[in-house]
C-alpha positions in Angstrom: 12.4 37.8 28.8 16.0 38.1 29.8 18.7 35.4 30.3 21.9 35.8 32.4 24.9 33.7 31.2 28.2 33.4 33.0 30.2 30.6 31.3 30.6 29.0 27.9 27.6 30.9 26.4 29.2 34.3 26.9 30.4 36.0 23.7 33.9 36.4 25.4 34.3 32.6 25.2 35.3 30.4 22.3 32.2 30.1 20.1 30.3 26.8 20.1 27.0 25.8 18.4 25.1 26.8 21.6 26.6 30.3 21.9 26.1 30.9 18.2 22.5 29.9 18.6 22.1 32.3 21.5 23.7 35.2 19.6 21.3 34.6 16.6 18.2 34.4 18.8 18.8 37.0 21.4 19.9 40.7 21.8 23.0 41.3 23.8 22.1 43.8 26.6 25.5 44.1 28.3 27.7 42.9 31.1 26.0 42.2 34.4 26.5 40.6 37.9 24.3 38.5 40.1 24.6 37.5 43.8 26.2 34.0 44.1 29.4 32.0 43.9 31.0 30.5 40.9 32.7 27.1 40.8 34.8 25.2 38.2 32.7 22.1 37.3 34.7 20.8 34.3 35.6 23.0 31.3 32.5 25.0 32.3 31.5 26.8 35.5 28.5 26.5 37.8 26.6 29.3 39.6 25.3 28.6 43.1 23.6 30.9 45.6 25.9 32.9 47.8 26.9 36.3 49.1 29.5 37.1 46.5 29.1 38.4 42.9 29.2 36.4 39.7 29.9 38.3 36.5 28.4 37.5 33.1 26.2 38.8 30.3 22.5 39.5 29.8 20.5 38.7 26.7 17.0 39.5 25.7 15.5 36.4 24.1 13.7 37.0 20.8 11.7 33.7 21.0 12.0 32.6 24.6 10.1 29.3 24.4 12.2 27.8 21.6 15.5 29.4 22.7 15.1 28.1 26.3 14.1 24.7 25.0 17.3 24.5 23.0 19.5 25.8 25.8 17.9 23.5 28.4 19.5 20.6 26.5 22.9 22.2 26.7 22.5 22.9 30.4 21.0 19.5 31.1 18.0 21.0 32.7 14.9 18.8 32.7 11.8 20.7 33.6 10.0 19.1 36.5 12.9 16.7 37.3 15.1 18.6 39.7 16.8 15.4 40.9 18.3 14.5 37.5 19.0 18.0 36.2 22.6 19.2 36.2 21.4 22.8 36.3 18.1 24.4 37.3 16.7 27.4 35.4 15.6 30.0 37.9 14.5 33.6 38.0 16.9 36.0 39.7 17.7 39.7 40.0 20.8 40.9 38.1 22.5 44.3 37.9 23.5 45.6 34.5 27.0 47.1 35.1 26.9 50.0 32.7 23.4 51.2 33.6 23.6 50.2 37.2 20.1 49.0 36.8 18.4 45.9 38.3 16.7 43.4 35.9 14.8 40.2 36.4 16.5 37.4 34.5 16.5 33.7 34.1 19.8 31.9 35.0 21.0 28.4 35.1 22.1 27.4 38.7 24.3 24.4 39.3 22.3 21.6 40.9 24.9 19.2 42.3 27.4 19.1 45.1 30.2 21.7 45.0 32.3 19.7 47.6 35.9 19.6 46.4 35.4 22.0 43.5 37.6 25.0 42.8 35.9 28.4 43.4 36.4 31.3 41.1 37.1 33.8 43.9 36.7 36.8 41.6 33.3 35.6 40.4 34.5 35.5 36.8 34.8 32.5 34.5 38.6 32.8 33.8 38.5 30.6 30.7 36.6 33.4 29.1 39.5 35.8 29.4 
C-alpha cells in the first residue's frame, strides 16, 4: 500500500514525531504529483480536488494498518465520520516523477471550506523549501 504526502510529513520539511514515524515505517519511493489544488490552511497545507498538479512524495507502507491508524490522528481523520474529519483519506492516482509511472496511492484530502485561503499556485508546499 502506498501513501502520497504533500505537506509536513514530507522529508523535505522540518522533522516532527509524525514524519519520523512515517520514515521508520515506510519506504520512500520518490517525488510524485497528483491532480488537485493546494491551499495554506495554517502552518500546514490542504489538498483538494482540482485540475492543477500538487507535488509531494510517495511512501510504501510497511505495516499499513498501524501506520495509517497513527497518521489518521495527525490528519484528524475519523473513519466513518466525514462531517467531523479535518481530512479524508482517499485513494487516488499519482505519477512518480522520475519513472513517469502512475500508481494508486492513499492521500489525505482537506475536508473543510477553502474560502478565503491562500492557494499555492505552483502546487508545492513552500514551507518545505
